[in-house]
Residue, then its C-alpha position, 0 to 999 in steps of 0.5 A: m214343672r211340678l211346682v208350676f203345676s201345683s202353683v196353678v191348681l192351688c191358685l185356682a183353687w184358692f181363687g174359687a174358694m175365696n171368690v165364693a166366701s167374699t161373695i157371701v160377704a158382699w151379698a150381705l153388704g149389698r143387701a144392707a146398702l140397698a135396704r138403707g138406700t145408700t147412694s154413694a157411688s164409691v160405696l156401691l162400687s166398692i161393694r160390687f168389686l169386693p169379691a173380684v178384688a179380695s180373691t185376686f188380691f188374696v191369691y197374688a199378695f198372700f197365697l202365691p208368695a207363701h207357696l213359692r217360698f215354702e213349697e218343696r220343689e220336688v215333692e209330688e202332690s195329688f189333688g182330691l175331688v174338692l180342690g179339683m172342683l174348686a180349681v175348675a170353678g176358679a178357672a171358669i171364673v177367670a175364663r168367663s171374665l177374660w172372654r167378656a173382656a176380649h169380646t167387649i174390647w173387640l166389639g168396641r173397636r169394630l164399632l168405633q172403626a166403622a163409626r169413624r168411616i161414616a161419621t162427620r167430625l163436628d168442630d168440637g171433635t164429636l162424631a156424628l153419625p147415622g143409626l146411633p140412638g142419642i149420644s154415647l161416650a164411646g171407648i173405655v180408656r181413649t173415648n170419643v163422643l158420638i152423637g146420632r144425627d137425628a139427636l144432632h138435628a133435634l137439639s139446639a146449640a145450647e142443648l147440644d152443648v150441655a149434653i156433650s158436657h154431660e158425657m165429658a163428665h163421664r170421661r173425667s170420672r173414668d165411668n166407662v172403665k168402671r162399667f167395663l170392670m163390672y161387666c168383666a169382673p171375675d166373680v160369681f157375685g155378678l151373677l146374683g140379683v144383689a150385685q145387678a141391683l148394685e150396678r143399677k144403682w151406681e148407674a143412676e148415681a153416676e148419671c146424676l153426678a155427670d148431670s150435676a157436673a154438666v149443670d155446675g149449678d146453673r139453673q138454665r143449663a139444668m133446664l137445657l139438659a132436661s130438655a135435651l133428655v126428653k128430646v132424645a127420649r122422644l126420638t124414633y128410629r127406623g132401620p138398622m141402629i148401632v147398639p153400643p157395647p155394655a162399657w159405653s155410656a149412653f146419654h139417655v137411659p130410659t129407666l132413669l129419665e124421670s128421676r133425672i128430669r125431676r132432680l134437674v128441675d128441682g135442683d136436687l143434684p149431688r156433688a161428686p164426693r172425695g175419693r177418700i174410700w178408695l185412699v183408704m182401700a189402697l192403704a189397707g191393701s198395701a199394708a196387709p201383705v206387710v202385716v202378714w209377713l212381719a207376723d210370719l202368717s205366710y207359713t201358717l197359710h202354707a200349712v193350711t194349704e198343706a193340710m187341705v191337700t192331704r185331708l180333703p177328699 
């Protein structure tokens, strides 16, 4: 039990410390990316997820194996104020993340269950229901395209086809999963304005990429998509509305309407980049623990931890 207790406390303390440290790095990288006008969705996501991934990876790939290997089972330890505060901070970060994840999943399931009861299923599997503003890709992993009945009546068959193609592009890119992970990321970085600016920048790029995939280089489809965006934006709703959870994709984002229409009209749509940055990160993440163990740095990490326990107030 002593080993379990010390492992939990020190994992949380290291998680909190690394989270704050990597937040500082992510803040600097995010400021630089925003100043340069970086639009690569992969780069924006990598910076946004850096604190959560780095702190979690450090604890489970580096600290915990070293602690379990070198920590003496029967030695009784007491933790000072600094480590205690770091552990509380780490626990608060994890608790906030778990609460957001659980609430988002519960809300999404409840809304989807209600939607299926009142919706009309179209030939392509899309669900049409009242009270939904526009079109949305509902769900996180298993998704459904929902369309409000007002939008269904306002759009022509060709406009509806390209609008649904836009949402299907979000499905192929797993954008709802990315939104969910950003919303529930276990970090303090998400509380900062830089992180929120990165999320807005990523959302703008994700919408443009989905527009590009839906249009597929066809000028006529681009005009149809622009027309669908304008029609959905002009719809007014009276009475109760369904408010999608943060992880759901929305076809019409008011703040992005002008820029999306301009790019559709001008034909200035980006192509989805290859996921090389994710491959590089995966390879680096896989190699890092091997390097640590081969260089025998795990004992050094354990020694640093022991020094923190004994010397910090």
